[in-house]
PyMOL Python script that loads the backbone (N, CA, C, O; Angstrom):
from pymol import cmd

cmd.read_pdbstr("""\
ATOM      1  N   MET A   1      30.327 -21.486 -19.000  1.00  0.00           N
ATOM      2  CA  MET A   1      30.145 -21.723 -17.604  1.00  0.00           C
ATOM      3  C   MET A   1      28.769 -21.193 -17.226  1.00  0.00           C
ATOM      4  O   MET A   1      28.451 -20.042 -17.523  1.00  0.00           O
ATOM      5  N   THR A   2      27.957 -22.003 -16.582  1.00  0.00           N
ATOM      6  CA  THR A   2      26.594 -21.627 -16.199  1.00  0.00           C
ATOM      7  C   THR A   2      26.606 -21.110 -14.771  1.00  0.00           C
ATOM      8  O   THR A   2      27.428 -21.503 -13.942  1.00  0.00           O
ATOM      9  N   ARG A   3      25.673 -20.226 -14.521  1.00  0.00           N
ATOM     10  CA  ARG A   3      25.558 -19.678 -13.171  1.00  0.00           C
ATOM     11  C   ARG A   3      24.645 -20.554 -12.340  1.00  0.00           C
ATOM     12  O   ARG A   3      23.600 -20.998 -12.816  1.00  0.00           O
ATOM     13  N   ARG A   4      25.020 -20.797 -11.139  1.00  0.00           N
ATOM     14  CA  ARG A   4      24.158 -21.544 -10.236  1.00  0.00           C
ATOM     15  C   ARG A   4      23.315 -20.585  -9.414  1.00  0.00           C
ATOM     16  O   ARG A   4      23.743 -19.482  -9.076  1.00  0.00           O
ATOM     17  N   GLU A   5      22.095 -21.038  -9.098  1.00  0.00           N
ATOM     18  CA  GLU A   5      21.238 -20.236  -8.265  1.00  0.00           C
ATOM     19  C   GLU A   5      21.808 -20.276  -6.865  1.00  0.00           C
ATOM     20  O   GLU A   5      22.324 -21.306  -6.432  1.00  0.00           O
ATOM     21  N   PRO A   6      21.719 -19.150  -6.143  1.00  0.00           N
ATOM     22  CA  PRO A   6      22.227 -19.186  -4.751  1.00  0.00           C
ATOM     23  C   PRO A   6      21.455 -20.122  -3.894  1.00  0.00           C
ATOM     24  O   PRO A   6      20.239 -20.235  -4.044  1.00  0.00           O
ATOM     25  N   ALA A   7      22.127 -20.812  -2.980  1.00  0.00           N
ATOM     26  CA  ALA A   7      21.520 -21.768  -2.116  1.00  0.00           C
ATOM     27  C   ALA A   7      20.715 -21.025  -1.039  1.00  0.00           C
ATOM     28  O   ALA A   7      21.042 -19.898  -0.667  1.00  0.00           O
ATOM     29  N   TRP A   8      19.672 -21.672  -0.555  1.00  0.00           N
ATOM     30  CA  TRP A   8      18.876 -21.139   0.551  1.00  0.00           C
ATOM     31  C   TRP A   8      19.670 -21.265   1.830  1.00  0.00           C
ATOM     32  O   TRP A   8      20.268 -22.307   2.099  1.00  0.00           O
ATOM     33  N   ARG A   9      19.677 -20.227   2.602  1.00  0.00           N
ATOM     34  CA  ARG A   9      20.212 -20.338   3.972  1.00  0.00           C
ATOM     35  C   ARG A   9      19.074 -20.654   4.881  1.00  0.00           C
ATOM     36  O   ARG A   9      17.923 -20.350   4.569  1.00  0.00           O
ATOM     37  N   VAL A  10      19.370 -21.263   6.012  1.00  0.00           N
ATOM     38  CA  VAL A  10      18.358 -21.658   6.982  1.00  0.00           C
ATOM     39  C   VAL A  10      17.564 -20.444   7.444  1.00  0.00           C
ATOM     40  O   VAL A  10      16.359 -20.545   7.676  1.00  0.00           O
ATOM     41  N   THR A  11      18.195 -19.345   7.575  1.00  0.00           N
ATOM     42  CA  THR A  11      17.481 -18.139   8.065  1.00  0.00           C
ATOM     43  C   THR A  11      16.660 -17.479   7.006  1.00  0.00           C
ATOM     44  O   THR A  11      15.830 -16.625   7.318  1.00  0.00           O
ATOM     45  N   ASP A  12      16.862 -17.851   5.725  1.00  0.00           N
ATOM     46  CA  ASP A  12      16.094 -17.245   4.607  1.00  0.00           C
ATOM     47  C   ASP A  12      14.811 -18.050   4.292  1.00  0.00           C
ATOM     48  O   ASP A  12      13.923 -17.551   3.600  1.00  0.00           O
ATOM     49  N   VAL A  13      14.724 -19.249   4.783  1.00  0.00           N
ATOM     50  CA  VAL A  13      13.555 -20.104   4.443  1.00  0.00           C
ATOM     51  C   VAL A  13      12.340 -19.586   5.194  1.00  0.00           C
ATOM     52  O   VAL A  13      12.404 -19.420   6.412  1.00  0.00           O
ATOM     53  N   PRO A  14      11.208 -19.321   4.487  1.00  0.00           N
ATOM     54  CA  PRO A  14      10.016 -18.878   5.192  1.00  0.00           C
ATOM     55  C   PRO A  14       9.454 -19.958   6.084  1.00  0.00           C
ATOM     56  O   PRO A  14       9.705 -21.147   5.889  1.00  0.00           O
ATOM     57  N   ALA A  15       8.687 -19.522   7.071  1.00  0.00           N
ATOM     58  CA  ALA A  15       8.072 -20.442   8.045  1.00  0.00           C
ATOM     59  C   ALA A  15       7.111 -21.350   7.299  1.00  0.00           C
ATOM     60  O   ALA A  15       6.516 -20.938   6.304  1.00  0.00           O
ATOM     61  N   GLY A  16       6.956 -22.564   7.764  1.00  0.00           N
ATOM     62  CA  GLY A  16       6.065 -23.517   7.156  1.00  0.00           C
ATOM     63  C   GLY A  16       4.605 -23.111   7.303  1.00  0.00           C
ATOM     64  O   GLY A  16       4.255 -22.253   8.113  1.00  0.00           O
ATOM     65  N   LEU A  17       3.761 -23.756   6.494  1.00  0.00           N
ATOM     66  CA  LEU A  17       2.350 -23.409   6.487  1.00  0.00           C
ATOM     67  C   LEU A  17       1.707 -23.635   7.877  1.00  0.00           C
ATOM     68  O   LEU A  17       0.939 -22.801   8.356  1.00  0.00           O
ATOM     69  N   SER A  18       2.033 -24.763   8.504  1.00  0.00           N
ATOM     70  CA  SER A  18       1.424 -25.037   9.818  1.00  0.00           C
ATOM     71  C   SER A  18       1.862 -24.013  10.859  1.00  0.00           C
ATOM     72  O   SER A  18       1.072 -23.662  11.735  1.00  0.00           O
ATOM     73  N   GLU A  19       3.089 -23.528  10.789  1.00  0.00           N
ATOM     74  CA  GLU A  19       3.583 -22.536  11.695  1.00  0.00           C
ATOM     75  C   GLU A  19       2.829 -21.203  11.468  1.00  0.00           C
ATOM     76  O   GLU A  19       2.422 -20.550  12.429  1.00  0.00           O
ATOM     77  N   ARG A  20       2.653 -20.820  10.235  1.00  0.00           N
ATOM     78  CA  ARG A  20       1.962 -19.574   9.899  1.00  0.00           C
ATOM     79  C   ARG A  20       0.497 -19.666  10.334  1.00  0.00           C
ATOM     80  O   ARG A  20      -0.056 -18.686  10.834  1.00  0.00           O
ATOM     81  N   GLN A  21      -0.142 -20.832  10.151  1.00  0.00           N
ATOM     82  CA  GLN A  21      -1.546 -20.990  10.570  1.00  0.00           C
ATOM     83  C   GLN A  21      -1.652 -20.958  12.093  1.00  0.00           C
ATOM     84  O   GLN A  21      -2.593 -20.381  12.638  1.00  0.00           O
ATOM     85  N   ARG A  22      -0.722 -21.557  12.760  1.00  0.00           N
ATOM     86  CA  ARG A  22      -0.765 -21.528  14.229  1.00  0.00           C
ATOM     87  C   ARG A  22      -0.615 -20.100  14.781  1.00  0.00           C
ATOM     88  O   ARG A  22      -1.295 -19.705  15.728  1.00  0.00           O
ATOM     89  N   ARG A  23       0.284 -19.356  14.165  1.00  0.00           N
ATOM     90  CA  ARG A  23       0.476 -17.951  14.594  1.00  0.00           C
ATOM     91  C   ARG A  23      -0.771 -17.112  14.330  1.00  0.00           C
ATOM     92  O   ARG A  23      -1.170 -16.318  15.182  1.00  0.00           O
ATOM     93  N   ARG A  24      -1.399 -17.278  13.147  1.00  0.00           N
ATOM     94  CA  ARG A  24      -2.612 -16.539  12.835  1.00  0.00           C
ATOM     95  C   ARG A  24      -3.755 -16.960  13.753  1.00  0.00           C
ATOM     96  O   ARG A  24      -4.537 -16.115  14.188  1.00  0.00           O
ATOM     97  N   ARG A  25      -3.864 -18.249  14.053  1.00  0.00           N
ATOM     98  CA  ARG A  25      -4.954 -18.733  14.951  1.00  0.00           C
ATOM     99  C   ARG A  25      -4.760 -18.144  16.329  1.00  0.00           C
ATOM    100  O   ARG A  25      -5.730 -17.755  16.980  1.00  0.00           O
ATOM    101  N   ARG A  26      -3.535 -18.075  16.778  1.00  0.00           N
ATOM    102  CA  ARG A  26      -3.281 -17.534  18.154  1.00  0.00           C
ATOM    103  C   ARG A  26      -3.665 -16.032  18.190  1.00  0.00           C
ATOM    104  O   ARG A  26      -4.267 -15.580  19.163  1.00  0.00           O
ATOM    105  N   ARG A  27      -3.332 -15.284  17.167  1.00  0.00           N
ATOM    106  CA  ARG A  27      -3.702 -13.848  17.113  1.00  0.00           C
ATOM    107  C   ARG A  27      -5.220 -13.668  17.044  1.00  0.00           C
ATOM    108  O   ARG A  27      -5.779 -12.783  17.691  1.00  0.00           O
ATOM    109  N   TYR A  28      -5.876 -14.516  16.254  1.00  0.00           N
ATOM    110  CA  TYR A  28      -7.321 -14.439  16.132  1.00  0.00           C
ATOM    111  C   TYR A  28      -7.983 -14.717  17.476  1.00  0.00           C
ATOM    112  O   TYR A  28      -8.861 -13.960  17.891  1.00  0.00           O
ATOM    113  N   TYR A  29      -7.587 -15.776  18.163  1.00  0.00           N
ATOM    114  CA  TYR A  29      -8.152 -16.097  19.439  1.00  0.00           C
ATOM    115  C   TYR A  29      -7.884 -15.035  20.493  1.00  0.00           C
ATOM    116  O   TYR A  29      -8.731 -14.787  21.352  1.00  0.00           O
ATOM    117  N   ALA A  30      -6.717 -14.408  20.437  1.00  0.00           N
ATOM    118  CA  ALA A  30      -6.417 -13.320  21.362  1.00  0.00           C
ATOM    119  C   ALA A  30      -7.337 -12.120  21.131  1.00  0.00           C
ATOM    120  O   ALA A  30      -7.847 -11.534  22.085  1.00  0.00           O
ATOM    121  N   LEU A  31      -7.542 -11.766  19.900  1.00  0.00           N
ATOM    122  CA  LEU A  31      -8.411 -10.638  19.598  1.00  0.00           C
ATOM    123  C   LEU A  31      -9.882 -10.944  19.947  1.00  0.00           C
ATOM    124  O   LEU A  31     -10.583 -10.074  20.464  1.00  0.00           O
ATOM    125  N   MET A  32     -10.339 -12.137  19.677  1.00  0.00           N
ATOM    126  CA  MET A  32     -11.708 -12.478  20.000  1.00  0.00           C
ATOM    127  C   MET A  32     -11.877 -12.610  21.496  1.00  0.00           C
ATOM    128  O   MET A  32     -12.934 -12.259  22.020  1.00  0.00           O
ATOM    129  N   GLY A  33     -10.875 -13.104  22.204  1.00  0.00           N
ATOM    130  CA  GLY A  33     -10.948 -13.119  23.632  1.00  0.00           C
ATOM    131  C   GLY A  33     -11.005 -11.727  24.241  1.00  0.00           C
ATOM    132  O   GLY A  33     -11.737 -11.477  25.199  1.00  0.00           O
ATOM    133  N   THR A  34     -10.216 -10.831  23.665  1.00  0.00           N
ATOM    134  CA  THR A  34     -10.264  -9.410  24.087  1.00  0.00           C
ATOM    135  C   THR A  34     -11.673  -8.848  23.855  1.00  0.00           C
ATOM    136  O   THR A  34     -12.201  -8.142  24.715  1.00  0.00           O
ATOM    137  N   CYS A  35     -12.277  -9.145  22.724  1.00  0.00           N
ATOM    138  CA  CYS A  35     -13.596  -8.681  22.396  1.00  0.00           C
ATOM    139  C   CYS A  35     -14.622  -9.167  23.430  1.00  0.00           C
ATOM    140  O   CYS A  35     -15.443  -8.391  23.919  1.00  0.00           O
ATOM    141  N   LEU A  36     -14.560 -10.431  23.742  1.00  0.00           N
ATOM    142  CA  LEU A  36     -15.488 -10.994  24.735  1.00  0.00           C
ATOM    143  C   LEU A  36     -15.266 -10.404  26.094  1.00  0.00           C
ATOM    144  O   LEU A  36     -16.229 -10.106  26.801  1.00  0.00           O
ATOM    145  N   LEU A  37     -14.008 -10.221  26.489  1.00  0.00           N
ATOM    146  CA  LEU A  37     -13.714  -9.621  27.759  1.00  0.00           C
ATOM    147  C   LEU A  37     -14.223  -8.175  27.865  1.00  0.00           C
ATOM    148  O   LEU A  37     -14.758  -7.774  28.899  1.00  0.00           O
ATOM    149  N   LEU A  38     -14.052  -7.401  26.789  1.00  0.00           N
ATOM    150  CA  LEU A  38     -14.532  -6.019  26.769  1.00  0.00           C
ATOM    151  C   LEU A  38     -16.040  -5.984  26.961  1.00  0.00           C
ATOM    152  O   LEU A  38     -16.548  -5.178  27.741  1.00  0.00           O
ATOM    153  N   ILE A  39     -16.755  -6.842  26.263  1.00  0.00           N
ATOM    154  CA  ILE A  39     -18.232  -6.829  26.376  1.00  0.00           C
ATOM    155  C   ILE A  39     -18.671  -7.216  27.798  1.00  0.00           C
ATOM    156  O   ILE A  39     -19.534  -6.574  28.396  1.00  0.00           O
ATOM    157  N   LEU A  40     -18.050  -8.286  28.319  1.00  0.00           N
ATOM    158  CA  LEU A  40     -18.418  -8.750  29.661  1.00  0.00           C
ATOM    159  C   LEU A  40     -18.116  -7.665  30.703  1.00  0.00           C
ATOM    160  O   LEU A  40     -18.951  -7.376  31.560  1.00  0.00           O
ATOM    161  N   LEU A  41     -16.958  -7.087  30.628  1.00  0.00           N
ATOM    162  CA  LEU A  41     -16.609  -6.047  31.609  1.00  0.00           C
ATOM    163  C   LEU A  41     -17.477  -4.811  31.460  1.00  0.00           C
ATOM    164  O   LEU A  41     -17.913  -4.226  32.452  1.00  0.00           O
ATOM    165  N   ALA A  42     -17.731  -4.409  30.209  1.00  0.00           N
ATOM    166  CA  ALA A  42     -18.487  -3.201  29.971  1.00  0.00           C
ATOM    167  C   ALA A  42     -19.907  -3.290  30.586  1.00  0.00           C
ATOM    168  O   ALA A  42     -20.360  -2.342  31.228  1.00  0.00           O
ATOM    169  N   TRP A  43     -20.589  -4.403  30.394  1.00  0.00           N
ATOM    170  CA  TRP A  43     -21.985  -4.445  30.828  1.00  0.00           C
ATOM    171  C   TRP A  43     -22.192  -5.174  32.114  1.00  0.00           C
ATOM    172  O   TRP A  43     -23.334  -5.287  32.559  1.00  0.00           O
ATOM    173  N   ASN A  44     -21.135  -5.690  32.756  1.00  0.00           N
ATOM    174  CA  ASN A  44     -21.315  -6.262  34.084  1.00  0.00           C
ATOM    175  C   ASN A  44     -20.587  -5.480  35.176  1.00  0.00           C
ATOM    176  O   ASN A  44     -20.914  -5.640  36.352  1.00  0.00           O
ATOM    177  N   VAL A  45     -19.628  -4.654  34.833  1.00  0.00           N
ATOM    178  CA  VAL A  45     -18.866  -3.930  35.819  1.00  0.00           C
ATOM    179  C   VAL A  45     -18.864  -2.421  35.560  1.00  0.00           C
ATOM    180  O   VAL A  45     -19.306  -1.633  36.397  1.00  0.00           O
ATOM    181  N   VAL A  46     -18.364  -2.039  34.398  1.00  0.00           N
ATOM    182  CA  VAL A  46     -18.123  -0.633  34.090  1.00  0.00           C
ATOM    183  C   VAL A  46     -19.391   0.187  34.024  1.00  0.00           C
ATOM    184  O   VAL A  46     -19.359   1.376  34.341  1.00  0.00           O
ATOM    185  N   ARG A  47     -20.515  -0.401  33.622  1.00  0.00           N
ATOM    186  CA  ARG A  47     -21.779   0.381  33.469  1.00  0.00           C
ATOM    187  C   ARG A  47     -22.245   0.960  34.759  1.00  0.00           C
ATOM    188  O   ARG A  47     -22.970   1.954  34.746  1.00  0.00           O
ATOM    189  N   PHE A  48     -21.868   0.392  35.887  1.00  0.00           N
ATOM    190  CA  PHE A  48     -22.251   0.883  37.182  1.00  0.00           C
ATOM    191  C   PHE A  48     -21.534   2.201  37.508  1.00  0.00           C
ATOM    192  O   PHE A  48     -22.039   3.015  38.282  1.00  0.00           O
ATOM    193  N   PHE A  49     -20.355   2.402  36.911  1.00  0.00           N
ATOM    194  CA  PHE A  49     -19.561   3.567  37.199  1.00  0.00           C
ATOM    195  C   PHE A  49     -19.699   4.664  36.107  1.00  0.00           C
ATOM    196  O   PHE A  49     -19.761   5.862  36.387  1.00  0.00           O
ATOM    197  N   SER A  50     -19.744   4.164  34.827  1.00  0.00           N
ATOM    198  CA  SER A  50     -19.802   5.139  33.734  1.00  0.00           C
ATOM    199  C   SER A  50     -20.450   4.442  32.509  1.00  0.00           C
ATOM    200  O   SER A  50     -19.858   3.553  31.897  1.00  0.00           O
ATOM    201  N   THR A  51     -21.654   4.867  32.185  1.00  0.00           N
ATOM    202  CA  THR A  51     -22.356   4.327  31.035  1.00  0.00           C
ATOM    203  C   THR A  51     -21.630   4.686  29.728  1.00  0.00           C
ATOM    204  O   THR A  51     -21.614   3.879  28.798  1.00  0.00           O
ATOM    205  N   GLY A  52     -21.053   5.834  29.648  1.00  0.00           N
ATOM    206  CA  GLY A  52     -20.312   6.265  28.473  1.00  0.00           C
ATOM    207  C   GLY A  52     -19.111   5.378  28.221  1.00  0.00           C
ATOM    208  O   GLY A  52     -18.848   5.004  27.078  1.00  0.00           O
ATOM    209  N   ALA A  53     -18.383   5.039  29.257  1.00  0.00           N
ATOM    210  CA  ALA A  53     -17.233   4.162  29.105  1.00  0.00           C
ATOM    211  C   ALA A  53     -17.662   2.777  28.698  1.00  0.00           C
ATOM    212  O   ALA A  53     -16.966   2.124  27.921  1.00  0.00           O
ATOM    213  N   ALA A  54     -18.800   2.301  29.205  1.00  0.00           N
ATOM    214  CA  ALA A  54     -19.311   0.998  28.804  1.00  0.00           C
ATOM    215  C   ALA A  54     -19.699   1.018  27.322  1.00  0.00           C
ATOM    216  O   ALA A  54     -19.429   0.052  26.609  1.00  0.00           O
ATOM    217  N   VAL A  55     -20.302   2.056  26.865  1.00  0.00           N
ATOM    218  CA  VAL A  55     -20.688   2.146  25.426  1.00  0.00           C
ATOM    219  C   VAL A  55     -19.391   2.227  24.579  1.00  0.00           C
ATOM    220  O   VAL A  55     -19.304   1.585  23.533  1.00  0.00           O
ATOM    221  N   ALA A  56     -18.408   2.997  25.017  1.00  0.00           N
ATOM    222  CA  ALA A  56     -17.167   3.087  24.247  1.00  0.00           C
ATOM    223  C   ALA A  56     -16.457   1.720  24.200  1.00  0.00           C
ATOM    224  O   ALA A  56     -15.900   1.347  23.168  1.00  0.00           O
ATOM    225  N   MET A  57     -16.479   0.987  25.306  1.00  0.00           N
ATOM    226  CA  MET A  57     -15.871  -0.371  25.296  1.00  0.00           C
ATOM    227  C   MET A  57     -16.628  -1.296  24.331  1.00  0.00           C
ATOM    228  O   MET A  57     -16.022  -2.147  23.680  1.00  0.00           O
ATOM    229  N   THR A  58     -17.945  -1.127  24.243  1.00  0.00           N
ATOM    230  CA  THR A  58     -18.725  -1.950  23.369  1.00  0.00           C
ATOM    231  C   THR A  58     -18.434  -1.616  21.917  1.00  0.00           C
ATOM    232  O   THR A  58     -18.368  -2.510  21.074  1.00  0.00           O
ATOM    233  N   VAL A  59     -18.261  -0.348  21.622  1.00  0.00           N
ATOM    234  CA  VAL A  59     -17.942   0.063  20.229  1.00  0.00           C
ATOM    235  C   VAL A  59     -16.563  -0.549  19.834  1.00  0.00           C
ATOM    236  O   VAL A  59     -16.405  -1.082  18.736  1.00  0.00           O
ATOM    237  N   VAL A  60     -15.613  -0.461  20.725  1.00  0.00           N
ATOM    238  CA  VAL A  60     -14.281  -1.067  20.416  1.00  0.00           C
ATOM    239  C   VAL A  60     -14.405  -2.557  20.248  1.00  0.00           C
ATOM    240  O   VAL A  60     -13.748  -3.137  19.383  1.00  0.00           O
ATOM    241  N   ALA A  61     -15.236  -3.197  21.059  1.00  0.00           N
ATOM    242  CA  ALA A  61     -15.443  -4.675  20.955  1.00  0.00           C
ATOM    243  C   ALA A  61     -16.138  -5.005  19.631  1.00  0.00           C
ATOM    244  O   ALA A  61     -15.877  -6.062  19.056  1.00  0.00           O
ATOM    245  N   ALA A  62     -16.994  -4.150  19.145  1.00  0.00           N
ATOM    246  CA  ALA A  62     -17.673  -4.367  17.869  1.00  0.00           C
ATOM    247  C   ALA A  62     -16.743  -4.264  16.698  1.00  0.00           C
ATOM    248  O   ALA A  62     -16.983  -4.890  15.665  1.00  0.00           O
ATOM    249  N   LEU A  63     -15.668  -3.479  16.826  1.00  0.00           N
ATOM    250  CA  LEU A  63     -14.688  -3.330  15.717  1.00  0.00           C
ATOM    251  C   LEU A  63     -13.655  -4.475  15.704  1.00  0.00           C
ATOM    252  O   LEU A  63     -12.985  -4.671  14.691  1.00  0.00           O
ATOM    253  N   LEU A  64     -13.519  -5.199  16.758  1.00  0.00           N
ATOM    254  CA  LEU A  64     -12.467  -6.249  16.786  1.00  0.00           C
ATOM    255  C   LEU A  64     -12.766  -7.455  15.928  1.00  0.00           C
ATOM    256  O   LEU A  64     -11.814  -7.956  15.328  1.00  0.00           O
ATOM    257  N   PRO A  65     -13.970  -7.987  15.793  1.00  0.00           N
ATOM    258  CA  PRO A  65     -14.143  -9.183  14.953  1.00  0.00           C
ATOM    259  C   PRO A  65     -13.743  -9.025  13.486  1.00  0.00           C
ATOM    260  O   PRO A  65     -13.115  -9.930  12.936  1.00  0.00           O
ATOM    261  N   PRO A  66     -14.085  -7.899  12.823  1.00  0.00           N
ATOM    262  CA  PRO A  66     -13.590  -7.770  11.441  1.00  0.00           C
ATOM    263  C   PRO A  66     -12.069  -7.693  11.362  1.00  0.00           C
ATOM    264  O   PRO A  66     -11.473  -8.235  10.431  1.00  0.00           O
ATOM    265  N   ILE A  67     -11.430  -7.024  12.329  1.00  0.00           N
ATOM    266  CA  ILE A  67      -9.986  -6.945  12.358  1.00  0.00           C
ATOM    267  C   ILE A  67      -9.432  -8.338  12.566  1.00  0.00           C
ATOM    268  O   ILE A  67      -8.460  -8.705  11.906  1.00  0.00           O
ATOM    269  N   ALA A  68     -10.003  -9.119  13.446  1.00  0.00           N
ATOM    270  CA  ALA A  68      -9.535 -10.476  13.705  1.00  0.00           C
ATOM    271  C   ALA A  68      -9.656 -11.336  12.436  1.00  0.00           C
ATOM    272  O   ALA A  68      -8.776 -12.143  12.137  1.00  0.00           O
ATOM    273  N   ALA A  69     -10.770 -11.148  11.688  1.00  0.00           N
ATOM    274  CA  ALA A  69     -10.943 -11.910  10.452  1.00  0.00           C
ATOM    275  C   ALA A  69      -9.905 -11.531   9.423  1.00  0.00           C
ATOM    276  O   ALA A  69      -9.420 -12.418   8.720  1.00  0.00           O
ATOM    277  N   PHE A  70      -9.537 -10.286   9.289  1.00  0.00           N
ATOM    278  CA  PHE A  70      -8.506  -9.879   8.359  1.00  0.00           C
ATOM    279  C   PHE A  70      -7.164 -10.457   8.722  1.00  0.00           C
ATOM    280  O   PHE A  70      -6.395 -10.856   7.848  1.00  0.00           O
ATOM    281  N   ILE A  71      -6.876 -10.504  10.014  1.00  0.00           N
ATOM    282  CA  ILE A  71      -5.609 -11.086  10.485  1.00  0.00           C
ATOM    283  C   ILE A  71      -5.550 -12.600  10.241  1.00  0.00           C
ATOM    284  O   ILE A  71      -4.505 -13.138   9.873  1.00  0.00           O
ATOM    285  N   ALA A  72      -6.688 -13.277  10.451  1.00  0.00           N
ATOM    286  CA  ALA A  72      -6.736 -14.727  10.316  1.00  0.00           C
ATOM    287  C   ALA A  72      -6.728 -15.176   8.856  1.00  0.00           C
ATOM    288  O   ALA A  72      -6.361 -16.316   8.574  1.00  0.00           O
ATOM    289  N   ASN A  73      -7.120 -14.319   7.931  1.00  0.00           N
ATOM    290  CA  ASN A  73      -7.222 -14.701   6.536  1.00  0.00           C
ATOM    291  C   ASN A  73      -6.429 -13.757   5.649  1.00  0.00           C
ATOM    292  O   ASN A  73      -7.023 -12.956   4.927  1.00  0.00           O
ATOM    293  N   PRO A  74      -5.104 -13.829   5.685  1.00  0.00           N
ATOM    294  CA  PRO A  74      -4.325 -12.905   4.827  1.00  0.00           C
ATOM    295  C   PRO A  74      -4.437 -13.253   3.359  1.00  0.00           C
ATOM    296  O   PRO A  74      -4.622 -14.415   2.997  1.00  0.00           O
ATOM    297  N   SER A  75      -4.326 -12.256   2.527  1.00  0.00           N
ATOM    298  CA  SER A  75      -4.420 -12.491   1.080  1.00  0.00           C
ATOM    299  C   SER A  75      -3.062 -12.866   0.475  1.00  0.00           C
ATOM    300  O   SER A  75      -3.018 -13.360  -0.652  1.00  0.00           O
ATOM    301  N   ASP A  76      -1.988 -12.650   1.170  1.00  0.00           N
ATOM    302  CA  ASP A  76      -0.650 -12.905   0.599  1.00  0.00           C
ATOM    303  C   ASP A  76      -0.003 -14.159   1.227  1.00  0.00           C
ATOM    304  O   ASP A  76       1.210 -14.197   1.433  1.00  0.00           O
ATOM    305  N   ASP A  77      -0.822 -15.176   1.525  1.00  0.00           N
ATOM    306  CA  ASP A  77      -0.242 -16.399   2.120  1.00  0.00           C
ATOM    307  C   ASP A  77       0.602 -17.118   1.081  1.00  0.00           C
ATOM    308  O   ASP A  77       0.125 -17.504   0.014  1.00  0.00           O
ATOM    309  N   ARG A  78       1.862 -17.283   1.428  1.00  0.00           N
ATOM    310  CA  ARG A  78       2.812 -17.921   0.471  1.00  0.00           C
ATOM    311  C   ARG A  78       3.053 -19.376   0.821  1.00  0.00           C
ATOM    312  O   ARG A  78       3.814 -20.058   0.134  1.00  0.00           O
TER     313      ARG A  78
END
""", "prot")
cmd.dss("prot")
cmd.show_as("cartoon", "prot")
cmd.util.cbc("prot")
cmd.orient("prot")
């Protein structure tokens, strides 16, 4: 008697490639939009009240593009 492999259940099937790409693209755009918003706010609004806060916002905005790239290009895409 041979053993059969267990059948896939609907909840066990991984998301399709297009679904995973759409999810990564949405996260990437959200992070890059946040980056752009931080830069615009920092140097058009916040600098009038606190230059230090504007510089801190710019530093955070500078760190977001590499993070967004890592999220958009995972190494374990199945």
